[in-house]
RODO-2510 file (C-alpha; in nm, 4 decimals, decimal comma):
residues 479
     n   res          X          Y          Z
     1     x    -2,8941    -0,1046    -0,4582
     2     x    -2,5567    -0,0404    -0,2740
     3     x    -2,5226     0,3679    -0,2764
     4     x    -2,2151     0,3839     0,0102
     5     x    -1,9027     0,1510     0,0433
     6     x    -1,6779     0,1768     0,3164
     7     x    -1,3899    -0,1174     0,2630
     8     x    -1,3058    -0,3027    -0,0354
     9     x    -1,0412    -0,5353    -0,1345
    10     x    -0,8740    -0,3998    -0,4150
    11     x    -0,6475    -0,6231    -0,6640
    12     x    -0,3522    -0,3891    -0,8209
    13     x    -0,1313    -0,4498    -1,0766
    14     x     0,1853    -0,2232    -1,1408
    15     x     0,2995    -0,2143    -1,5201
    16     x     0,5658    -0,4319    -1,6422
    17     x     0,9380    -0,2366    -1,7266
    18     x     0,9807    -0,2556    -2,1325
    19     x     1,2353    -0,5099    -2,2385
    20     x     1,5992    -0,3707    -2,3201
    21     x     1,6819    -0,3870    -2,7296
    22     x     2,0183    -0,5634    -2,8229
    23     x     2,1436    -0,4081    -3,1107
    24     x     2,4600    -0,2875    -3,2669
    25     x     2,4970     0,0358    -3,4873
    26     x     2,5388    -0,0024    -3,8550
    27     x     2,6246     0,2363    -4,1466
    28     x     2,7761     0,2913    -4,4730
    29     x     3,1712     0,2018    -4,4583
    30     x     3,1040     0,1282    -4,1035
    31     x     2,8782    -0,1951    -4,0941
    32     x     2,9986    -0,2751    -3,6745
    33     x     2,9569     0,0721    -3,5355
    34     x     2,9405    -0,0420    -3,1878
    35     x     2,6441    -0,1407    -2,9191
    36     x     2,3161     0,1433    -2,9465
    37     x     2,0597    -0,0319    -2,8143
    38     x     1,8207     0,1871    -2,6256
    39     x     1,6821     0,0960    -2,2634
    40     x     1,3400     0,0143    -2,1548
    41     x     1,0602     0,2204    -2,0793
    42     x     0,9429     0,2059    -1,6678
    43     x     0,5996     0,0685    -1,6427
    44     x     0,3403     0,2581    -1,4557
    45     x     0,2713     0,2850    -1,0701
    46     x    -0,0675     0,2636    -0,8785
    47     x    -0,1263     0,5520    -0,6956
    48     x    -0,3695     0,6280    -0,4463
    49     x    -0,4669     1,0165    -0,4248
    50     x    -0,6785     1,1849    -0,1210
    51     x    -0,9623     1,3787    -0,3356
    52     x    -1,2308     1,5481    -0,1586
    53     x    -1,5036     1,5377    -0,3496
    54     x    -1,4991     1,1215    -0,3234
    55     x    -1,6657     1,0299    -0,0102
    56     x    -1,7027     0,6613    -0,0782
    57     x    -1,5537     0,3676    -0,2502
    58     x    -1,8497     0,2648    -0,4621
    59     x    -1,6191     0,2489    -0,7743
    60     x    -1,3545    -0,0348    -0,6671
    61     x    -1,6775    -0,2073    -0,5762
    62     x    -1,8091    -0,2803    -0,8777
    63     x    -1,4322    -0,3059    -1,0271
    64     x    -1,2222    -0,4251    -0,7866
    65     x    -0,9132    -0,4763    -1,0501
    66     x    -0,7426    -0,2162    -1,1633
    67     x    -0,3897    -0,2090    -1,3527
    68     x    -0,1312     0,0423    -1,5246
    69     x     0,0337     0,0272    -1,8075
    70     x     0,3211    -0,1233    -1,9177
    71     x     0,6770     0,0363    -2,0779
    72     x     0,7530     0,0616    -2,3968
    73     x     1,0719    -0,1935    -2,5446
    74     x     1,4091    -0,0194    -2,6230
    75     x     1,5038     0,0531    -3,0111
    76     x     1,8068     0,0564    -3,2063
    77     x     1,9893     0,3832    -3,2454
    78     x     1,9946     0,4326    -2,8857
    79     x     1,6110     0,5250    -2,8561
    80     x     1,4441     0,4612    -2,5011
    81     x     1,1102     0,3075    -2,4599
    82     x     0,8565     0,5205    -2,3372
    83     x     0,7474     0,4818    -1,9674
    84     x     0,4011     0,3839    -1,8726
    85     x     0,1534     0,5639    -1,7604
    86     x     0,0695     0,6061    -1,3769
    87     x    -0,2954     0,5029    -1,2562
    88     x    -0,4135     0,7792    -1,0332
    89     x    -0,7033     0,6394    -0,7890
    90     x    -0,8501     0,9079    -0,5867
    91     x    -0,9716     0,7581    -0,2531
    92     x    -1,1711     0,9623     0,0438
    93     x    -1,0276     1,1257     0,3089
    94     x    -0,9396     0,9657     0,5635
    95     x    -0,8996     0,5687     0,3545
    96     x    -0,6556     0,3573     0,5243
    97     x    -0,4678     0,1058     0,3293
    98     x    -0,3681    -0,2802     0,4738
    99     x    -0,2676    -0,5919     0,3346
   100     x    -0,4183    -0,8512     0,3554
   101     x    -0,3360    -0,9724     0,7294
   102     x    -0,4297    -0,7040     0,8316
   103     x    -0,1398    -0,4304     0,9081
   104     x    -0,1610    -0,0912     0,8181
   105     x     0,0684     0,0437     0,5269
   106     x    -0,0710     0,3640     0,4979
   107     x    -0,3292     0,6118     0,6759
   108     x    -0,4316     0,8609     0,3778
   109     x    -0,5622     1,2120     0,5707
   110     x    -0,5793     1,5390     0,3680
   111     x    -0,6257     1,6855    -0,0014
   112     x    -0,3566     1,5450    -0,1944
   113     x    -0,2081     1,3011    -0,0207
   114     x    -0,0455     1,0240    -0,2151
   115     x     0,0924     0,6061    -0,1513
   116     x     0,2087     0,4588    -0,3959
   117     x     0,0007     0,1081    -0,3823
   118     x     0,2228    -0,0915    -0,6398
   119     x     0,5555     0,0271    -0,7970
   120     x     0,6357    -0,0188    -1,1531
   121     x     0,8671    -0,2121    -1,3100
   122     x     1,1984    -0,0677    -1,4315
   123     x     1,3173    -0,1153    -1,7814
   124     x     1,5674    -0,2912    -1,9045
   125     x     1,8831    -0,2406    -2,0012
   126     x     1,9895    -0,2068    -2,3226
   127     x     2,3286    -0,3466    -2,4127
   128     x     2,4410     0,0509    -2,5292
   129     x     2,4062     0,0646    -2,1602
   130     x     2,5728    -0,2226    -2,0908
   131     x     2,8752    -0,1876    -2,2148
   132     x     3,2181    -0,1504    -2,0424
   133     x     3,5854    -0,1500    -2,1027
   134     x     3,5916    -0,5370    -2,0403
   135     x     3,2966    -0,5636    -2,2145
   136     x     3,2438    -0,3788    -2,5660
   137     x     3,0187    -0,5715    -2,7737
   138     x     2,7133    -0,6798    -2,5271
   139     x     2,5312    -0,9627    -2,7393
   140     x     2,2174    -0,9208    -2,4838
   141     x     2,0312    -0,7054    -2,3267
   142     x     1,8480    -0,7199    -2,0043
   143     x     1,4541    -0,7778    -1,9571
   144     x     1,2063    -0,5539    -1,8228
   145     x     1,1422    -0,6188    -1,4701
   146     x     0,7716    -0,7374    -1,4266
   147     x     0,5151    -0,4805    -1,1904
   148     x     0,4091    -0,5274    -0,8357
   149     x     0,0869    -0,7582    -0,7893
   150     x    -0,0856    -0,7242    -0,4703
   151     x    -0,4109    -0,7579    -0,3073
   152     x    -0,4434    -0,4371    -0,0645
   153     x    -0,8161    -0,3860     0,1195
   154     x    -0,9436     0,0131     0,1521
   155     x    -1,0945     0,0964     0,4423
   156     x    -1,3155     0,4841     0,5255
   157     x    -1,2981     0,5981     0,8478
   158     x    -1,4856     0,9457     0,8478
   159     x    -1,3196     1,2666     0,8550
   160     x    -1,5699     1,4136     1,0903
   161     x    -1,5159     1,6685     1,4168
   162     x    -1,8218     1,5334     1,6095
   163     x    -2,0282     1,2020     1,6313
   164     x    -2,3322     1,1704     1,6981
   165     x    -2,3920     0,7282     1,8966
   166     x    -2,6437     0,6139     2,0359
   167     x    -2,9510     0,3852     2,0281
   168     x    -3,1133     0,2915     1,6909
   169     x    -3,4505     0,6161     1,6806
   170     x    -3,2986     0,8153     1,9316
   171     x    -3,3327     1,0869     1,6790
   172     x    -2,9416     1,1495     1,5965
   173     x    -3,0451     1,1724     1,1964
   174     x    -3,3237     1,4678     1,3352
   175     x    -3,1137     1,6587     1,5365
   176     x    -2,8071     1,6678     1,2158
   177     x    -3,0991     1,7786     0,9841
   178     x    -3,1983     2,0452     1,1846
   179     x    -2,8121     2,1956     1,3346
   180     x    -2,6649     2,1438     0,9580
   181     x    -2,7437     2,1128     0,5807
   182     x    -2,7432     1,7775     0,5882
   183     x    -3,1131     1,5592     0,4891
   184     x    -3,1033     1,2059     0,6060
   185     x    -3,3313     0,9692     0,5593
   186     x    -3,5798     0,9744     0,9118
   187     x    -3,8299     0,7165     1,0337
   188     x    -3,9508     0,6425     1,3173
   189     x    -3,7868     0,2490     1,2862
   190     x    -3,4826     0,1137     1,4069
   191     x    -3,2183     0,1028     1,1763
   192     x    -3,3220     0,3965     0,9523
   193     x    -2,9784     0,5632     0,9221
   194     x    -2,7619     0,2974     0,7250
   195     x    -2,4730     0,5006     0,6325
   196     x    -2,2826     0,7665     0,8112
   197     x    -2,4269     1,1069     0,7206
   198     x    -2,2327     1,4506     0,7509
   199     x    -2,3486     1,8150     0,7953
   200     x    -2,2160     2,1000     0,8457
   201     x    -2,2772     2,3499     1,1217
   202     x    -2,1220     2,6695     1,1447
   203     x    -2,1038     2,8767     1,5405
   204     x    -1,9573     3,1663     1,5522
   205     x    -1,6480     3,1771     1,3747
   206     x    -1,5971     2,7987     1,4306
   207     x    -1,7165     2,5626     1,1449
   208     x    -1,7151     2,1804     1,2028
   209     x    -1,8385     1,8540     1,0823
   210     x    -2,0661     1,6063     1,2403
   211     x    -2,1357     1,2619     1,1499
   212     x    -2,4474     1,0742     1,1812
   213     x    -2,3115     0,7461     1,3035
   214     x    -2,6210     0,4391     1,2473
   215     x    -2,7652     0,3151     1,5547
   216     x    -2,5539     0,1159     1,8199
   217     x    -2,6929    -0,2075     1,9863
   218     x    -2,5025    -0,4352     2,2667
   219     x    -2,2920    -0,6622     2,1169
   220     x    -2,2625    -0,3766     1,8025
   221     x    -1,8293    -0,4145     1,9065
   222     x    -1,8786    -0,7856     1,8670
   223     x    -2,1037    -0,7432     1,5013
   224     x    -2,4013    -0,7368     1,6350
   225     x    -2,6449    -0,4729     1,4269
   226     x    -2,5019    -0,2126     1,2159
   227     x    -2,2401    -0,1077     1,5149
   228     x    -1,9166    -0,2844     1,4053
   229     x    -1,9266    -0,2022     1,0746
   230     x    -1,9710     0,1807     1,1388
   231     x    -1,7755     0,2213     1,4666
   232     x    -1,4710     0,2818     1,3024
   233     x    -1,6174     0,6100     1,1597
   234     x    -1,5448     0,7313     1,4931
   235     x    -1,1918     0,6983     1,5568
   236     x    -1,1281     1,0469     1,4017
   237     x    -1,3804     1,2484     1,5738
   238     x    -1,2512     1,5039     1,8791
   239     x    -1,6050     1,5004     2,0391
   240     x    -1,8431     1,1897     2,1104
   241     x    -2,2077     1,2796     2,1751
   242     x    -2,4693     1,0515     2,3086
   243     x    -2,7479     1,1212     2,2502
   244     x    -3,0213     0,9908     2,4689
   245     x    -3,3728     0,9122     2,3918
   246     x    -3,5788     1,0556     2,6778
   247     x    -3,9414     0,9276     2,4850
   248     x    -3,8739     0,5983     2,3952
   249     x    -4,1729     0,3530     2,4939
   250     x    -3,9708     0,0626     2,5371
   251     x    -4,0275    -0,0604     2,9533
   252     x    -3,6768    -0,1717     2,9624
   253     x    -3,5137     0,1579     2,8617
   254     x    -3,3865     0,4604     3,0243
   255     x    -3,1253     0,7147     2,9338
   256     x    -2,9182     0,5807     3,1933
   257     x    -2,8924     0,2421     3,0943
   258     x    -2,8918     0,3070     2,7603
   259     x    -2,5740     0,5459     2,8311
   260     x    -2,3892     0,2742     3,0001
   261     x    -2,4446     0,0172     2,7780
   262     x    -2,2923     0,2682     2,4752
   263     x    -2,0098     0,3590     2,6850
   264     x    -1,9119    -0,0171     2,7024
   265     x    -1,9418    -0,0999     2,3415
   266     x    -1,7354     0,2209     2,2934
   267     x    -1,4826     0,0974     2,5327
   268     x    -1,4732    -0,3330     2,3638
   269     x    -1,4194    -0,0929     2,0229
   270     x    -1,0607     0,0182     2,1289
   271     x    -1,1255     0,3005     2,4279
   272     x    -1,3424     0,5355     2,1999
   273     x    -1,4755     0,5770     2,5826
   274     x    -1,2303     0,8141     2,6616
   275     x    -1,2825     1,0638     2,4039
   276     x    -1,4757     1,3710     2,5171
   277     x    -1,7829     1,3454     2,5286
   278     x    -2,1142     1,5383     2,5793
   279     x    -2,5207     1,4282     2,6575
   280     x    -2,7761     1,5834     2,4926
   281     x    -3,1129     1,4794     2,5734
   282     x    -3,3578     1,4277     2,3372
   283     x    -3,7739     1,4875     2,2589
   284     x    -3,7466     1,7092     2,5625
   285     x    -4,0835     1,8667     2,3458
   286     x    -4,2936     1,5272     2,4622
   287     x    -4,4273     1,6406     2,8219
   288     x    -4,2805     1,2602     2,9544
   289     x    -3,9530     1,3229     2,8132
   290     x    -3,9128     1,6983     2,9941
   291     x    -4,0094     1,5642     3,3144
   292     x    -3,7302     1,2121     3,2565
   293     x    -3,4604     1,4684     3,1490
   294     x    -3,5100     1,6642     3,4617
   295     x    -3,5200     1,3656     3,6601
   296     x    -3,1822     1,2418     3,5361
   297     x    -2,9892     1,5205     3,4462
   298     x    -2,8442     1,5724     3,7771
   299     x    -2,6750     1,2059     3,8155
   300     x    -2,5517     1,2656     3,4343
   301     x    -2,3929     1,5730     3,6046
   302     x    -2,2448     1,3850     3,8920
   303     x    -2,0423     1,1423     3,6706
   304     x    -1,8899     1,4677     3,4792
   305     x    -2,0662     1,5280     3,1725
   306     x    -2,1950     1,8160     3,0317
   307     x    -2,5895     1,7498     2,9711
   308     x    -2,7939     1,9686     2,7123
   309     x    -3,1818     1,9292     2,6945
   310     x    -3,2949     1,9573     2,3402
   311     x    -3,5666     1,9050     2,1440
   312     x    -3,5228     1,8518     1,7076
   313     x    -3,8775     1,9058     1,6364
   314     x    -3,9242     2,2024     1,8576
   315     x    -3,5548     2,3345     1,7523
   316     x    -3,5095     2,3637     2,1237
   317     x    -3,1624     2,3957     2,2975
   318     x    -2,9975     2,3663     1,9434
   319     x    -2,7732     2,7209     2,0138
   320     x    -2,6567     2,6188     2,3036
   321     x    -2,5190     2,2760     2,2173
   322     x    -2,3674     2,3903     1,8890
   323     x    -2,1881     2,6625     2,0844
   324     x    -2,0294     2,4077     2,3351
   325     x    -1,9743     2,2075     2,0674
   326     x    -1,7359     2,4903     1,8981
   327     x    -1,5453     2,5011     2,2407
   328     x    -1,4687     2,1559     2,2461
   329     x    -1,3610     2,1529     1,8536
   330     x    -1,1561     2,4877     1,8846
   331     x    -0,9330     2,3157     2,1978
   332     x    -0,9165     2,0242     2,0486
   333     x    -0,7842     2,1630     1,7064
   334     x    -0,5695     2,3864     1,8973
   335     x    -0,3833     2,0676     2,0600
   336     x    -0,2932     1,9479     1,7318
   337     x    -0,0961     2,0355     1,4573
   338     x    -0,2162     2,2486     1,1815
   339     x    -0,2308     1,9687     0,9307
   340     x    -0,2572     1,5476     1,0712
   341     x     0,0247     1,3776     0,8517
   342     x    -0,0155     1,1208     0,6513
   343     x     0,0893     0,7901     0,8687
   344     x     0,2608     0,5713     0,6292
   345     x     0,4732     0,2789     0,7759
   346     x     0,8287     0,2170     0,7205
   347     x     1,0201    -0,0979     0,7985
   348     x     1,3796    -0,0249     0,7634
   349     x     1,6396    -0,3094     0,6582
   350     x     1,8866    -0,3771     0,9273
   351     x     2,2780    -0,2505     0,9217
   352     x     2,4025    -0,6096     0,8376
   353     x     2,1562    -0,7338     0,6016
   354     x     2,3177    -0,8392     0,2764
   355     x     2,0133    -0,8724     0,0597
   356     x     1,9607    -1,2061     0,0391
   357     x     1,8941    -1,5220     0,2040
   358     x     2,0268    -1,8831     0,1742
   359     x     1,8116    -2,1648     0,3164
   360     x     1,7848    -2,5453     0,2655
   361     x     1,4568    -2,7086     0,2071
   362     x     1,4224    -3,0181     0,2738
   363     x     1,0701    -3,0540     0,0973
   364     x     1,2329    -2,9732    -0,2612
   365     x     1,6036    -3,0821    -0,1670
   366     x     1,7082    -2,7683    -0,2720
   367     x     1,8959    -2,4685    -0,1360
   368     x     1,6251    -2,1357    -0,1924
   369     x     1,7815    -1,8201    -0,2495
   370     x     1,5647    -1,5028    -0,1628
   371     x     1,6007    -1,1593    -0,1542
   372     x     1,5247    -0,8308    -0,3925
   373     x     1,8585    -0,7967    -0,6139
   374     x     1,8780    -1,1541    -0,6807
   375     x     1,4902    -1,2303    -0,7882
   376     x     1,4980    -0,9054    -1,0119
   377     x     1,8472    -1,0268    -1,1914
   378     x     1,6812    -1,3566    -1,2847
   379     x     1,3733    -1,1596    -1,3829
   380     x     1,5530    -0,9465    -1,5884
   381     x     1,7813    -1,2392    -1,7953
   382     x     1,7310    -1,3515    -2,1260
   383     x     1,7529    -1,7155    -2,0160
   384     x     1,7644    -1,8629    -2,3992
   385     x     2,1033    -1,6085    -2,4134
   386     x     2,4427    -1,7664    -2,3164
   387     x     2,6082    -1,4154    -2,2365
   388     x     2,3170    -1,3230    -2,0665
   389     x     2,3612    -1,6245    -1,8554
   390     x     2,6825    -1,5293    -1,7778
   391     x     2,6167    -1,2275    -1,7306
   392     x     2,3691    -1,2825    -1,3945
   393     x     2,6013    -1,5010    -1,2826
   394     x     2,8940    -1,2464    -1,2563
   395     x     2,6367    -1,0528    -1,0611
   396     x     2,5224    -1,3224    -0,8348
   397     x     2,8710    -1,3884    -0,7259
   398     x     2,9582    -1,0038    -0,6714
   399     x     2,7257    -1,0242    -0,4111
   400     x     2,8223    -1,3005    -0,2455
   401     x     2,5543    -1,5656    -0,3292
   402     x     2,8105    -1,8261    -0,4006
   403     x     3,0339    -1,7665    -0,0942
   404     x     2,6868    -1,7935     0,1004
   405     x     2,6132    -2,1272    -0,0738
   406     x     2,9454    -2,2556     0,0147
   407     x     2,8350    -2,1794     0,3867
   408     x     2,5166    -2,3367     0,3812
   409     x     2,7084    -2,6610     0,2920
   410     x     2,5882    -2,7017    -0,1512
   411     x     2,7906    -2,8777    -0,3268
   412     x     2,8512    -2,9535    -0,6631
   413     x     2,5399    -3,0887    -0,8735
   414     x     2,3322    -2,9637    -0,5599
   415     x     1,9787    -2,7831    -0,6741
   416     x     1,9760    -2,4028    -0,6119
   417     x     1,6209    -2,2187    -0,6345
   418     x     1,5864    -1,8268    -0,7032
   419     x     1,2583    -1,6637    -0,6049
   420     x     0,9541    -1,7895    -0,3773
   421     x     0,8660    -2,1263    -0,4274
   422     x     0,5902    -2,0544    -0,6671
   423     x     0,7633    -1,8874    -0,9696
   424     x     1,1028    -1,9761    -0,8946
   425     x     1,4510    -2,0310    -1,1520
   426     x     1,5943    -2,3853    -1,0532
   427     x     1,9184    -2,4839    -1,2075
   428     x     2,2052    -2,7422    -1,0542
   429     x     2,5017    -2,5432    -0,8969
   430     x     2,8709    -2,5647    -1,0355
   431     x     3,0730    -2,4099    -0,8081
   432     x     3,3268    -2,3782    -1,0771
   433     x     3,1446    -2,0485    -1,2709
   434     x     3,3175    -1,8047    -0,9833
   435     x     3,2865    -1,5293    -1,2840
   436     x     3,0762    -1,7324    -1,5525
   437     x     3,4235    -1,6652    -1,7608
   438     x     3,5012    -2,0202    -1,7465
   439     x     3,1992    -2,1650    -1,9310
   440     x     3,1666    -1,8570    -2,1645
   441     x     3,4634    -1,7273    -2,2101
   442     x     3,5960    -1,3626    -2,2661
   443     x     3,2069    -1,1984    -2,2898
   444     x     3,1102    -0,9402    -2,4997
   445     x     3,4698    -0,9209    -2,6641
   446     x     3,4588    -0,8515    -3,0073
   447     x     3,8167    -0,7857    -3,2016
   448     x     3,6062    -0,6247    -3,5129
   449     x     3,5709    -0,3277    -3,2391
   450     x     3,9291    -0,2942    -3,1766
   451     x     4,1872    -0,1120    -3,3296
   452     x     4,4368    -0,3803    -3,5711
   453     x     4,7819    -0,4900    -3,3369
   454     x     5,0375    -0,5548    -3,5097
   455     x     5,1316    -0,9280    -3,6485
   456     x     5,4229    -0,9923    -3,3957
   457     x     5,1334    -0,8977    -3,0857
   458     x     4,8879    -1,1116    -3,2106
   459     x     5,1791    -1,3964    -3,2763
   460     x     5,2650    -1,3461    -2,8923
   461     x     4,9005    -1,3941    -2,7533
   462     x     4,8453    -1,7456    -2,9490
   463     x     5,1762    -1,8194    -2,7991
   464     x     5,0783    -1,7836    -2,4457
   465     x     4,7542    -1,9273    -2,4651
   466     x     4,9026    -2,2101    -2,6206
   467     x     5,1391    -2,2566    -2,3648
   468     x     4,8446    -2,1717    -2,1073
   469     x     4,6599    -2,4772    -2,2772
   470     x     4,9773    -2,6881    -2,2716
   471     x     5,0064    -2,6566    -1,9152
   472     x     4,6747    -2,7230    -1,7684
   473     x     4,6565    -3,0157    -2,0155
   474     x     4,9870    -3,1276    -1,8040
   475     x     4,8138    -3,0356    -1,4976
   476     x     4,5806    -3,2516    -1,5762
   477     x     4,7871    -3,6158    -1,6635
   478     x     4,7140    -3,9399    -1,4878
   479     x     5,0266    -4,0750    -1,2869
***
């Protein structure tokens, strides 16, 4: 059974916003007291939070679909709906968040660091919030906005100070078991270590962590063996320790060739060979191993490496090694900030960004409008309510969508689609709907909410409307 998972695909769904309420206040002797529909509640977010007690992504491997709760709809009496609860997902320290294309969205380092993986939908406004001096009695409310849906990839990169790298059976697991309290599986066959093991080492006043990475073989950076899957755990380490087997029974191997191969794999993976590196010649308790270590040590030191001869079995040379690593780590920590900041990728909009684009889709023969605001407004519109559709037309006109359609060459009767291809709202464009008033009249105005006006004033208004209608009729008479 899998006990360690360091890469998962997670399907996240934020909560939908609650619908706004269209309601009119009523009470005895006051049957029409004005709009009092409340707003809908906000949908819950999906939030990733770094938790030190979590060390694997196993839970998300078994349950990759996660959804936050929806917001509640608004009610009459100016009662707003309840917000949906955020869904908090704990992740290990060092988790990297990517999209399906492999682009880094966030790099989460440090206890309590958070990242909103999916934003909850906004609640729709009730008709009380939509009322204004021109629109005293809206007969509609806005629908709640759908929450974000998406697929993200979580990758765990172990946060450790030291990484032990080397061939399988070089003695890395034995070394970490005697330097720390870690108890990894130890055996005399290749690939005993199948998952990274972490151990804590204390050397004087310095405390640091050591990671035992599964053994590398030639071609590991291209996917052979287990190397490619776990080389990412080496990326955050301050120091790399080459553990070389001086008592190998394979005739085609020796410490120098092993070192050259591992260095090449670190280089091919992405420049890991430029990290501070220390060489450990292991198994010097064996006579042949001790002899070979003394033979190759001058060559290794000539290359600029600090070399330590150790025996995990006999506990030889471990104290010198642990204090030497502590010295290197202390220097690396002094060169870094006290707390590595979380890296979140921000892609700002251009200063001349209008918020939407208009393009002509030749295959569908429609003008396609894409943009955050137009698409959100479409989701919030109840298309069964003519007044709500007119309100959408007003908003699009004020944003400049109608003008942009004209510049793009759209004519009356052309198809216009707002939204992505798979979920667009399509309609026949009528350029006369500059503000929606031509089709729907004076929306949201109810004379019952207004104080009575003198009969003479009402008569003058009726005469003015009649004269205006006559002028329009005269203007369209055929010659």
